[in-house]
PDB file of N, H, CA, C and O in Angstrom:
ATOM      1  N   MET A   1      13.884-130.459-106.215  1.00  0.00           N
ATOM      2  CA  MET A   1      13.620-129.643-107.385  1.00  0.00           C
ATOM      3  C   MET A   1      12.526-130.317-108.213  1.00  0.00           C
ATOM      4  O   MET A   1      12.485-131.544-108.299  1.00  0.00           O
ATOM      5  N   GLN A   2      11.661-129.547-108.805  1.00  0.00           N
ATOM      6  H   GLN A   2      11.694-128.550-108.735  1.00  0.00           H
ATOM      7  CA  GLN A   2      10.545-130.100-109.562  1.00  0.00           C
ATOM      8  C   GLN A   2      11.049-130.694-110.879  1.00  0.00           C
ATOM      9  O   GLN A   2      12.089-130.290-111.401  1.00  0.00           O
ATOM     10  N   SER A   3      10.304-131.647-111.398  1.00  0.00           N
ATOM     11  H   SER A   3       9.460-131.976-110.974  1.00  0.00           H
ATOM     12  CA  SER A   3      10.734-132.335-112.615  1.00  0.00           C
ATOM     13  C   SER A   3      10.755-131.410-113.827  1.00  0.00           C
ATOM     14  O   SER A   3      11.598-131.570-114.710  1.00  0.00           O
ATOM     15  N   GLU A   4       9.829-130.433-113.881  1.00  0.00           N
ATOM     16  H   GLU A   4       9.144-130.303-113.164  1.00  0.00           H
ATOM     17  CA  GLU A   4       9.839-129.506-115.023  1.00  0.00           C
ATOM     18  C   GLU A   4      11.050-128.578-114.958  1.00  0.00           C
ATOM     19  O   GLU A   4      11.587-128.197-115.997  1.00  0.00           O
ATOM     20  N   ASN A   5      11.486-128.211-113.756  1.00  0.00           N
ATOM     21  H   ASN A   5      11.050-128.521-112.911  1.00  0.00           H
ATOM     22  CA  ASN A   5      12.697-127.412-113.631  1.00  0.00           C
ATOM     23  C   ASN A   5      13.922-128.214-114.042  1.00  0.00           C
ATOM     24  O   ASN A   5      14.836-127.689-114.678  1.00  0.00           O
ATOM     25  N   LEU A   6      13.932-129.486-113.676  1.00  0.00           N
ATOM     26  H   LEU A   6      13.189-129.912-113.160  1.00  0.00           H
ATOM     27  CA  LEU A   6      15.047-130.344-114.079  1.00  0.00           C
ATOM     28  C   LEU A   6      15.079-130.549-115.580  1.00  0.00           C
ATOM     29  O   LEU A   6      16.156-130.576-116.175  1.00  0.00           O
ATOM     30  N   SER A   7      13.923-130.693-116.202  1.00  0.00           N
ATOM     31  H   SER A   7      13.048-130.670-115.719  1.00  0.00           H
ATOM     32  CA  SER A   7      13.907-130.880-117.653  1.00  0.00           C
ATOM     33  C   SER A   7      14.364-129.611-118.371  1.00  0.00           C
ATOM     34  O   SER A   7      15.038-129.695-119.398  1.00  0.00           O
ATOM     35  N   CYS A   8      14.009-128.443-117.849  1.00  0.00           N
ATOM     36  H   CYS A   8      13.462-128.375-117.015  1.00  0.00           H
ATOM     37  CA  CYS A   8      14.496-127.184-118.435  1.00  0.00           C
ATOM     38  C   CYS A   8      16.007-127.078-118.280  1.00  0.00           C
ATOM     39  O   CYS A   8      16.705-126.639-119.194  1.00  0.00           O
ATOM     40  N   LEU A   9      16.500-127.480-117.131  1.00  0.00           N
ATOM     41  H   LEU A   9      15.933-127.837-116.388  1.00  0.00           H
ATOM     42  CA  LEU A   9      17.935-127.467-116.876  1.00  0.00           C
ATOM     43  C   LEU A   9      18.666-128.400-117.835  1.00  0.00           C
ATOM     44  O   LEU A   9      19.701-128.032-118.391  1.00  0.00           O
ATOM     45  N   MET A  10      18.143-129.587-118.028  1.00  0.00           N
ATOM     46  H   MET A  10      17.303-129.886-117.576  1.00  0.00           H
ATOM     47  CA  MET A  10      18.772-130.545-118.930  1.00  0.00           C
ATOM     48  C   MET A  10      18.724-130.072-120.376  1.00  0.00           C
ATOM     49  O   MET A  10      19.704-130.209-121.107  1.00  0.00           O
ATOM     50  N   ARG A  11      17.591-129.518-120.793  1.00  0.00           N
ATOM     51  H   ARG A  11      16.794-129.407-120.199  1.00  0.00           H
ATOM     52  CA  ARG A  11      17.479-128.996-122.158  1.00  0.00           C
ATOM     53  C   ARG A  11      18.487-127.878-122.402  1.00  0.00           C
ATOM     54  O   ARG A  11      19.130-127.827-123.451  1.00  0.00           O
ATOM     55  N   LEU A  12      18.618-126.988-121.430  1.00  0.00           N
ATOM     56  H   LEU A  12      18.096-127.030-120.578  1.00  0.00           H
ATOM     57  CA  LEU A  12      19.570-125.892-121.545  1.00  0.00           C
ATOM     58  C   LEU A  12      21.002-126.407-121.596  1.00  0.00           C
ATOM     59  O   LEU A  12      21.810-125.904-122.377  1.00  0.00           O
ATOM     60  N   SER A  13      21.325-127.399-120.781  1.00  0.00           N
ATOM     61  H   SER A  13      20.669-127.807-120.147  1.00  0.00           H
ATOM     62  CA  SER A  13      22.687-127.931-120.784  1.00  0.00           C
ATOM     63  C   SER A  13      22.993-128.668-122.086  1.00  0.00           C
ATOM     64  O   SER A  13      24.118-128.598-122.580  1.00  0.00           O
ATOM     65  N   TRP A  14      22.011-129.372-122.647  1.00  0.00           N
ATOM     66  H   TRP A  14      21.097-129.428-122.246  1.00  0.00           H
ATOM     67  CA  TRP A  14      22.227-130.034-123.936  1.00  0.00           C
ATOM     68  C   TRP A  14      22.485-129.013-125.034  1.00  0.00           C
ATOM     69  O   TRP A  14      23.339-129.218-125.898  1.00  0.00           O
ATOM     70  N   GLU A  15      21.740-127.910-124.995  1.00  0.00           N
ATOM     71  H   GLU A  15      21.047-127.744-124.293  1.00  0.00           H
ATOM     72  CA  GLU A  15      21.937-126.864-125.993  1.00  0.00           C
ATOM     73  C   GLU A  15      23.316-126.232-125.856  1.00  0.00           C
ATOM     74  O   GLU A  15      23.983-125.978-126.859  1.00  0.00           O
ATOM     75  N   ILE A  16      23.746-125.977-124.632  1.00  0.00           N
ATOM     76  H   ILE A  16      23.204-126.183-123.817  1.00  0.00           H
ATOM     77  CA  ILE A  16      25.082-125.416-124.402  1.00  0.00           C
ATOM     78  C   ILE A  16      26.147-126.388-124.886  1.00  0.00           C
ATOM     79  O   ILE A  16      27.109-125.980-125.538  1.00  0.00           O
ATOM     80  N   GLN A  17      25.986-127.655-124.578  1.00  0.00           N
ATOM     81  H   GLN A  17      25.205-127.986-124.049  1.00  0.00           H
ATOM     82  CA  GLN A  17      26.960-128.657-124.997  1.00  0.00           C
ATOM     83  C   GLN A  17      27.040-128.748-126.517  1.00  0.00           C
ATOM     84  O   GLN A  17      28.131-128.860-127.074  1.00  0.00           O
ATOM     85  N   ARG A  18      25.917-128.701-127.175  1.00  0.00           N
ATOM     86  H   ARG A  18      25.030-128.610-126.722  1.00  0.00           H
ATOM     87  CA  ARG A  18      25.889-128.808-128.625  1.00  0.00           C
ATOM     88  C   ARG A  18      26.496-127.582-129.308  1.00  0.00           C
ATOM     89  O   ARG A  18      27.248-127.711-130.274  1.00  0.00           O
ATOM     90  N   LYS A  19      26.162-126.390-128.799  1.00  0.00           N
ATOM     91  H   LYS A  19      25.551-126.285-128.014  1.00  0.00           H
ATOM     92  CA  LYS A  19      26.636-125.163-129.449  1.00  0.00           C
ATOM     93  C   LYS A  19      28.081-124.833-129.122  1.00  0.00           C
ATOM     94  O   LYS A  19      28.820-124.366-129.989  1.00  0.00           O
ATOM     95  N   LYS A  20      28.495-125.070-127.886  1.00  0.00           N
ATOM     96  H   LYS A  20      27.895-125.449-127.182  1.00  0.00           H
ATOM     97  CA  LYS A  20      29.847-124.712-127.455  1.00  0.00           C
ATOM     98  C   LYS A  20      30.842-125.854-127.598  1.00  0.00           C
ATOM     99  O   LYS A  20      32.049-125.652-127.463  1.00  0.00           O
ATOM    100  N   LYS A  21      30.327-127.072-127.875  1.00  0.00           N
ATOM    101  H   LYS A  21      29.347-127.236-127.985  1.00  0.00           H
ATOM    102  CA  LYS A  21      31.177-128.258-128.030  1.00  0.00           C
ATOM    103  C   LYS A  21      32.075-128.464-126.810  1.00  0.00           C
ATOM    104  O   LYS A  21      33.290-128.620-126.930  1.00  0.00           O
ATOM    105  N   CYS A  22      31.450-128.461-125.647  1.00  0.00           N
ATOM    106  H   CYS A  22      30.463-128.334-125.550  1.00  0.00           H
ATOM    107  CA  CYS A  22      32.180-128.676-124.395  1.00  0.00           C
ATOM    108  C   CYS A  22      31.693-129.968-123.739  1.00  0.00           C
ATOM    109  O   CYS A  22      30.754-130.599-124.224  1.00  0.00           O
ATOM    110  N   SER A  23      32.322-130.353-122.655  1.00  0.00           N
ATOM    111  H   SER A  23      33.085-129.841-122.261  1.00  0.00           H
ATOM    112  CA  SER A  23      31.982-131.605-121.985  1.00  0.00           C
ATOM    113  C   SER A  23      30.605-131.510-121.329  1.00  0.00           C
ATOM    114  O   SER A  23      30.075-130.419-121.119  1.00  0.00           O
ATOM    115  N   ARG A  24      30.048-132.656-121.014  1.00  0.00           N
ATOM    116  H   ARG A  24      30.479-133.542-121.184  1.00  0.00           H
ATOM    117  CA  ARG A  24      28.725-132.723-120.395  1.00  0.00           C
ATOM    118  C   ARG A  24      28.719-132.058-119.026  1.00  0.00           C
ATOM    119  O   ARG A  24      27.780-131.343-118.677  1.00  0.00           O
ATOM    120  N   ALA A  25      29.768-132.298-118.257  1.00  0.00           N
ATOM    121  H   ALA A  25      30.531-132.879-118.540  1.00  0.00           H
ATOM    122  CA  ALA A  25      29.841-131.713-116.916  1.00  0.00           C
ATOM    123  C   ALA A  25      29.948-130.192-116.975  1.00  0.00           C
ATOM    124  O   ALA A  25      29.310-129.490-116.191  1.00  0.00           O
ATOM    125  N   LYS A  26      30.748-129.691-117.897  1.00  0.00           N
ATOM    126  H   LYS A  26      31.267-130.262-118.534  1.00  0.00           H
ATOM    127  CA  LYS A  26      30.926-128.243-118.010  1.00  0.00           C
ATOM    128  C   LYS A  26      29.631-127.565-118.469  1.00  0.00           C
ATOM    129  O   LYS A  26      29.279-126.495-117.971  1.00  0.00           O
ATOM    130  N   SER A  27      28.931-128.179-119.405  1.00  0.00           N
ATOM    131  H   SER A  27      29.217-129.048-119.809  1.00  0.00           H
ATOM    132  CA  SER A  27      27.679-127.590-119.875  1.00  0.00           C
ATOM    133  C   SER A  27      26.600-127.640-118.796  1.00  0.00           C
ATOM    134  O   SER A  27      25.779-126.727-118.697  1.00  0.00           O
ATOM    135  N   LEU A  28      26.595-128.699-117.987  1.00  0.00           N
ATOM    136  H   LEU A  28      27.262-129.441-118.066  1.00  0.00           H
ATOM    137  CA  LEU A  28      25.628-128.791-116.895  1.00  0.00           C
ATOM    138  C   LEU A  28      25.903-127.743-115.816  1.00  0.00           C
ATOM    139  O   LEU A  28      24.968-127.163-115.263  1.00  0.00           O
ATOM    140  N   ARG A  29      27.176-127.497-115.518  1.00  0.00           N
ATOM    141  H   ARG A  29      27.935-127.968-115.967  1.00  0.00           H
ATOM    142  CA  ARG A  29      27.529-126.439-114.559  1.00  0.00           C
ATOM    143  C   ARG A  29      27.112-125.067-115.088  1.00  0.00           C
ATOM    144  O   ARG A  29      26.606-124.236-114.334  1.00  0.00           O
ATOM    145  N   ALA A  30      27.326-124.833-116.381  1.00  0.00           N
ATOM    146  H   ALA A  30      27.738-125.508-116.993  1.00  0.00           H
ATOM    147  CA  ALA A  30      26.940-123.548-116.970  1.00  0.00           C
ATOM    148  C   ALA A  30      25.425-123.366-116.935  1.00  0.00           C
ATOM    149  O   ALA A  30      24.937-122.281-116.617  1.00  0.00           O
ATOM    150  N   ALA A  31      24.687-124.411-117.258  1.00  0.00           N
ATOM    151  H   ALA A  31      25.084-125.292-117.517  1.00  0.00           H
ATOM    152  CA  ALA A  31      23.225-124.329-117.217  1.00  0.00           C
ATOM    153  C   ALA A  31      22.729-124.099-115.800  1.00  0.00           C
ATOM    154  O   ALA A  31      21.788-123.334-115.588  1.00  0.00           O
ATOM    155  N   TRP A  32      23.353-124.756-114.826  1.00  0.00           N
ATOM    156  H   TRP A  32      24.117-125.378-114.998  1.00  0.00           H
ATOM    157  CA  TRP A  32      22.978-124.584-113.430  1.00  0.00           C
ATOM    158  C   TRP A  32      23.220-123.148-112.979  1.00  0.00           C
ATOM    159  O   TRP A  32      22.391-122.566-112.278  1.00  0.00           O
ATOM    160  N   ALA A  33      24.352-122.576-113.380  1.00  0.00           N
ATOM    161  H   ALA A  33      25.025-123.048-113.949  1.00  0.00           H
ATOM    162  CA  ALA A  33      24.667-121.188-113.024  1.00  0.00           C
ATOM    163  C   ALA A  33      23.674-120.221-113.661  1.00  0.00           C
ATOM    164  O   ALA A  33      23.263-119.246-113.031  1.00  0.00           O
ATOM    165  N   ILE A  34      23.290-120.487-114.899  1.00  0.00           N
ATOM    166  H   ILE A  34      23.624-121.279-115.411  1.00  0.00           H
ATOM    167  CA  ILE A  34      22.328-119.621-115.584  1.00  0.00           C
ATOM    168  C   ILE A  34      20.979-119.669-114.881  1.00  0.00           C
ATOM    169  O   ILE A  34      20.362-118.626-114.663  1.00  0.00           O
ATOM    170  N   THR A  35      20.510-120.859-114.521  1.00  0.00           N
ATOM    171  H   THR A  35      21.011-121.706-114.698  1.00  0.00           H
ATOM    172  CA  THR A  35      19.196-120.959-113.879  1.00  0.00           C
ATOM    173  C   THR A  35      19.195-120.403-112.462  1.00  0.00           C
ATOM    174  O   THR A  35      18.181-119.868-112.012  1.00  0.00           O
ATOM    175  N   LEU A  36      20.306-120.518-111.756  1.00  0.00           N
ATOM    176  H   LEU A  36      21.130-120.952-112.121  1.00  0.00           H
ATOM    177  CA  LEU A  36      20.364-119.962-110.401  1.00  0.00           C
ATOM    178  C   LEU A  36      20.360-118.438-110.417  1.00  0.00           C
ATOM    179  O   LEU A  36      19.828-117.805-109.505  1.00  0.00           O
ATOM    180  N   ASN A  37      20.946-117.857-111.442  1.00  0.00           N
ATOM    181  H   ASN A  37      21.378-118.371-112.183  1.00  0.00           H
ATOM    182  CA  ASN A  37      21.068-116.402-111.536  1.00  0.00           C
ATOM    183  C   ASN A  37      20.250-115.855-112.693  1.00  0.00           C
ATOM    184  O   ASN A  37      20.692-114.934-113.379  1.00  0.00           O
ATOM    185  N   GLU A  38      19.073-116.402-112.919  1.00  0.00           N
ATOM    186  H   GLU A  38      18.713-117.150-112.361  1.00  0.00           H
ATOM    187  CA  GLU A  38      18.307-116.041-114.104  1.00  0.00           C
ATOM    188  C   GLU A  38      17.911-114.569-114.138  1.00  0.00           C
ATOM    189  O   GLU A  38      17.880-113.975-115.216  1.00  0.00           O
ATOM    190  N   ASP A  39      17.610-113.965-112.998  1.00  0.00           N
ATOM    191  H   ASP A  39      17.635-114.447-112.122  1.00  0.00           H
ATOM    192  CA  ASP A  39      17.223-112.552-113.004  1.00  0.00           C
ATOM    193  C   ASP A  39      18.391-111.672-113.431  1.00  0.00           C
ATOM    194  O   ASP A  39      18.194-110.706-114.168  1.00  0.00           O
ATOM    195  N   ILE A  40      19.586-111.983-112.986  1.00  0.00           N
ATOM    196  H   ILE A  40      19.746-112.767-112.387  1.00  0.00           H
ATOM    197  CA  ILE A  40      20.772-111.222-113.368  1.00  0.00           C
ATOM    198  C   ILE A  40      21.127-111.487-114.829  1.00  0.00           C
ATOM    199  O   ILE A  40      21.493-110.568-115.562  1.00  0.00           O
ATOM    200  N   THR A  41      21.018-112.750-115.248  1.00  0.00           N
ATOM    201  H   THR A  41      20.722-113.496-114.652  1.00  0.00           H
ATOM    202  CA  THR A  41      21.360-113.131-116.620  1.00  0.00           C
ATOM    203  C   THR A  41      20.456-112.432-117.623  1.00  0.00           C
ATOM    204  O   THR A  41      20.944-111.868-118.603  1.00  0.00           O
ATOM    205  N   ILE A  42      19.166-112.459-117.398  1.00  0.00           N
ATOM    206  H   ILE A  42      18.770-112.917-116.602  1.00  0.00           H
ATOM    207  CA  ILE A  42      18.212-111.833-118.316  1.00  0.00           C
ATOM    208  C   ILE A  42      18.434-110.328-118.375  1.00  0.00           C
ATOM    209  O   ILE A  42      18.452-109.747-119.460  1.00  0.00           O
ATOM    210  N   TYR A  43      18.600-109.697-117.231  1.00  0.00           N
ATOM    211  H   TYR A  43      18.585-110.168-116.349  1.00  0.00           H
ATOM    212  CA  TYR A  43      18.837-108.254-117.187  1.00  0.00           C
ATOM    213  C   TYR A  43      20.100-107.897-117.966  1.00  0.00           C
ATOM    214  O   TYR A  43      20.101-106.939-118.740  1.00  0.00           O
ATOM    215  N   TYR A  44      21.172-108.661-117.768  1.00  0.00           N
ATOM    216  H   TYR A  44      21.171-109.439-117.140  1.00  0.00           H
ATOM    217  CA  TYR A  44      22.436-108.412-118.455  1.00  0.00           C
ATOM    218  C   TYR A  44      22.279-108.562-119.971  1.00  0.00           C
ATOM    219  O   TYR A  44      22.775-107.728-120.728  1.00  0.00           O
ATOM    220  N   LEU A  45      21.600-109.608-120.414  1.00  0.00           N
ATOM    221  H   LEU A  45      21.197-110.286-119.799  1.00  0.00           H
ATOM    222  CA  LEU A  45      21.441-109.839-121.850  1.00  0.00           C
ATOM    223  C   LEU A  45      20.597-108.758-122.514  1.00  0.00           C
ATOM    224  O   LEU A  45      20.905-108.324-123.624  1.00  0.00           O
ATOM    225  N   VAL A  46      19.535-108.323-121.843  1.00  0.00           N
ATOM    226  H   VAL A  46      19.285-108.676-120.942  1.00  0.00           H
ATOM    227  CA  VAL A  46      18.698-107.268-122.414  1.00  0.00           C
ATOM    228  C   VAL A  46      19.479-105.967-122.504  1.00  0.00           C
ATOM    229  O   VAL A  46      19.423-105.279-123.524  1.00  0.00           O
ATOM    230  N   LYS A  47      20.202-105.627-121.457  1.00  0.00           N
ATOM    231  H   LYS A  47      20.247-106.186-120.629  1.00  0.00           H
ATOM    232  CA  LYS A  47      20.996-104.399-121.487  1.00  0.00           C
ATOM    233  C   LYS A  47      22.094-104.469-122.538  1.00  0.00           C
ATOM    234  O   LYS A  47      22.379-103.475-123.206  1.00  0.00           O
ATOM    235  N   ARG A  48      22.706-105.628-122.687  1.00  0.00           N
ATOM    236  H   ARG A  48      22.474-106.435-122.145  1.00  0.00           H
ATOM    237  CA  ARG A  48      23.809-105.785-123.635  1.00  0.00           C
ATOM    238  C   ARG A  48      23.338-105.662-125.080  1.00  0.00           C
ATOM    239  O   ARG A  48      24.036-105.086-125.914  1.00  0.00           O
ATOM    240  N   HIS A  49      22.168-106.194-125.376  1.00  0.00           N
ATOM    241  H   HIS A  49      21.601-106.661-124.698  1.00  0.00           H
ATOM    242  CA  HIS A  49      21.691-106.222-126.755  1.00  0.00           C
ATOM    243  C   HIS A  49      20.678-105.132-127.068  1.00  0.00           C
ATOM    244  O   HIS A  49      20.046-105.170-128.123  1.00  0.00           O
ATOM    245  N   SER A  50      20.512-104.175-126.189  1.00  0.00           N
ATOM    246  H   SER A  50      21.026-104.144-125.331  1.00  0.00           H
ATOM    247  CA  SER A  50      19.618-103.052-126.435  1.00  0.00           C
ATOM    248  C   SER A  50      20.420-101.871-126.963  1.00  0.00           C
ATOM    249  O   SER A  50      21.610-101.720-126.686  1.00  0.00           O
ATOM    250  N   HIS A  51      19.735-101.053-127.724  1.00  0.00           N
ATOM    251  H   HIS A  51      18.769-101.176-127.950  1.00  0.00           H
ATOM    252  CA  HIS A  51      20.362 -99.849-128.243  1.00  0.00           C
ATOM    253  C   HIS A  51      20.018 -98.674-127.342  1.00  0.00           C
ATOM    254  O   HIS A  51      18.971 -98.654-126.696  1.00  0.00           O
ATOM    255  N   SER A  52      20.904 -97.710-127.309  1.00  0.00           N
ATOM    256  H   SER A  52      21.755 -97.727-127.833  1.00  0.00           H
ATOM    257  CA  SER A  52      20.654 -96.533-126.481  1.00  0.00           C
ATOM    258  C   SER A  52      19.807 -95.490-127.212  1.00  0.00           C
ATOM    259  O   SER A  52      19.387 -94.505-126.604  1.00  0.00           O
ATOM    260  N   PHE A  53      19.553 -95.691-128.503  1.00  0.00           N
ATOM    261  H   PHE A  53      19.895 -96.490-128.997  1.00  0.00           H
ATOM    262  CA  PHE A  53      18.823 -94.703-129.288  1.00  0.00           C
ATOM    263  C   PHE A  53      17.309 -94.817-129.161  1.00  0.00           C
ATOM    264  O   PHE A  53      16.593 -93.848-129.412  1.00  0.00           O
ATOM    265  N   TYR A  54      16.816 -95.988-128.776  1.00  0.00           N
ATOM    266  H   TYR A  54      17.398 -96.776-128.573  1.00  0.00           H
ATOM    267  CA  TYR A  54      15.381 -96.156-128.602  1.00  0.00           C
ATOM    268  C   TYR A  54      15.124 -97.059-127.403  1.00  0.00           C
ATOM    269  O   TYR A  54      15.931 -97.940-127.109  1.00  0.00           O
ATOM    270  N   PRO A  55      14.022 -96.853-126.716  1.00  0.00           N
ATOM    271  CA  PRO A  55      13.743 -97.654-125.507  1.00  0.00           C
ATOM    272  C   PRO A  55      13.391 -99.099-125.864  1.00  0.00           C
ATOM    273  O   PRO A  55      12.987 -99.395-126.988  1.00  0.00           O
ATOM    274  N   ASN A  56      13.550 -99.976-124.900  1.00  0.00           N
ATOM    275  H   ASN A  56      13.879 -99.736-123.987  1.00  0.00           H
ATOM    276  CA  ASN A  56      13.201-101.381-125.089  1.00  0.00           C
ATOM    277  C   ASN A  56      11.698-101.530-125.267  1.00  0.00           C
ATOM    278  O   ASN A  56      10.913-100.793-124.671  1.00  0.00           O
ATOM    279  N   LYS A  57      11.308-102.493-126.095  1.00  0.00           N
ATOM    280  H   LYS A  57      11.945-103.092-126.580  1.00  0.00           H
ATOM    281  CA  LYS A  57       9.890-102.774-126.273  1.00  0.00           C
ATOM    282  C   LYS A  57       9.358-103.612-125.115  1.00  0.00           C
ATOM    283  O   LYS A  57       8.148-103.679-124.898  1.00  0.00           O
ATOM    284  N   ILE A  58      10.246-104.243-124.383  1.00  0.00           N
ATOM    285  H   ILE A  58      11.229-104.189-124.559  1.00  0.00           H
ATOM    286  CA  ILE A  58       9.876-105.116-123.279  1.00  0.00           C
ATOM    287  C   ILE A  58      10.321-104.481-121.972  1.00  0.00           C
ATOM    288  O   ILE A  58      11.445-103.991-121.865  1.00  0.00           O
ATOM    289  N   GLN A  59       9.448-104.489-120.988  1.00  0.00           N
ATOM    290  H   GLN A  59       8.534-104.886-121.076  1.00  0.00           H
ATOM    291  CA  GLN A  59       9.812-103.997-119.670  1.00  0.00           C
ATOM    292  C   GLN A  59      10.708-105.019-118.979  1.00  0.00           C
ATOM    293  O   GLN A  59      10.450-106.220-119.058  1.00  0.00           O
ATOM    294  N   LEU A  60      11.750-104.558-118.307  1.00  0.00           N
ATOM    295  H   LEU A  60      11.959-103.582-118.243  1.00  0.00           H
ATOM    296  CA  LEU A  60      12.671-105.470-117.639  1.00  0.00           C
ATOM    297  C   LEU A  60      11.987-106.277-116.540  1.00  0.00           C
ATOM    298  O   LEU A  60      12.409-107.395-116.245  1.00  0.00           O
ATOM    299  N   SER A  61      10.965-105.741-115.947  1.00  0.00           N
ATOM    300  H   SER A  61      10.623-104.833-116.187  1.00  0.00           H
ATOM    301  CA  SER A  61      10.276-106.460-114.871  1.00  0.00           C
ATOM    302  C   SER A  61       9.443-107.633-115.388  1.00  0.00           C
ATOM    303  O   SER A  61       9.065-108.509-114.610  1.00  0.00           O
ATOM    304  N   ASP A  62       9.150-107.662-116.695  1.00  0.00           N
ATOM    305  H   ASP A  62       9.457-106.950-117.328  1.00  0.00           H
ATOM    306  CA  ASP A  62       8.322-108.726-117.274  1.00  0.00           C
ATOM    307  C   ASP A  62       9.133-109.895-117.821  1.00  0.00           C
ATOM    308  O   ASP A  62       8.555-110.856-118.327  1.00  0.00           O
ATOM    309  N   LEU A  63      10.445-109.834-117.731  1.00  0.00           N
ATOM    310  H   LEU A  63      10.915-109.053-117.320  1.00  0.00           H
ATOM    311  CA  LEU A  63      11.297-110.862-118.334  1.00  0.00           C
ATOM    312  C   LEU A  63      11.538-112.030-117.389  1.00  0.00           C
ATOM    313  O   LEU A  63      11.760-111.844-116.192  1.00  0.00           O
ATOM    314  N   THR A  64      11.489-113.235-117.945  1.00  0.00           N
ATOM    315  H   THR A  64      11.308-113.386-118.917  1.00  0.00           H
ATOM    316  CA  THR A  64      11.865-114.447-117.212  1.00  0.00           C
ATOM    317  C   THR A  64      12.624-115.357-118.159  1.00  0.00           C
ATOM    318  O   THR A  64      12.464-115.272-119.377  1.00  0.00           O
ATOM    319  N   LEU A  65      13.437-116.214-117.607  1.00  0.00           N
ATOM    320  H   LEU A  65      13.567-116.283-116.618  1.00  0.00           H
ATOM    321  CA  LEU A  65      14.213-117.146-118.416  1.00  0.00           C
ATOM    322  C   LEU A  65      13.315-118.240-118.970  1.00  0.00           C
ATOM    323  O   LEU A  65      13.366-118.544-120.162  1.00  0.00           O
ATOM    324  N   PHE A  66      12.502-118.827-118.121  1.00  0.00           N
ATOM    325  H   PHE A  66      12.461-118.580-117.153  1.00  0.00           H
ATOM    326  CA  PHE A  66      11.567-119.872-118.541  1.00  0.00           C
ATOM    327  C   PHE A  66      10.164-119.397-118.236  1.00  0.00           C
ATOM    328  O   PHE A  66       9.884-118.939-117.128  1.00  0.00           O
ATOM    329  N   SER A  67       9.281-119.503-119.212  1.00  0.00           N
ATOM    330  H   SER A  67       9.508-119.875-120.112  1.00  0.00           H
ATOM    331  CA  SER A  67       7.902-119.075-118.974  1.00  0.00           C
ATOM    332  C   SER A  67       7.164-120.181-118.229  1.00  0.00           C
ATOM    333  O   SER A  67       7.338-121.364-118.523  1.00  0.00           O
ATOM    334  N   ASN A  68       6.352-119.792-117.276  1.00  0.00           N
ATOM    335  H   ASN A  68       6.211-118.831-117.037  1.00  0.00           H
ATOM    336  CA  ASN A  68       5.544-120.743-116.502  1.00  0.00           C
ATOM    337  C   ASN A  68       4.190-120.868-117.168  1.00  0.00           C
ATOM    338  O   ASN A  68       3.293-120.062-116.920  1.00  0.00           O
ATOM    339  N   GLN A  69       4.041-121.861-117.999  1.00  0.00           N
ATOM    340  H   GLN A  69       4.770-122.516-118.199  1.00  0.00           H
ATOM    341  CA  GLN A  69       2.792-122.017-118.763  1.00  0.00           C
ATOM    342  C   GLN A  69       1.897-123.014-118.105  1.00  0.00           C
ATOM    343  O   GLN A  69       0.801-123.280-118.599  1.00  0.00           O
TER     344      GLN A  69
END
């Protein structure tokens, strides 16, 4: 795995650990699951937080979990 992917994974797990107040191992497993299923996760979050009264401003095909800059 590339070092930038690992750093994103670690940053995400630290954020989960800090916000959810869970163990390091549990937050790392959650971050790993999120990154492995990022296309499903992003789609689910956009659908969950979108309203049915107006269309999304963002196309679902343009969404990514981590931007490749």
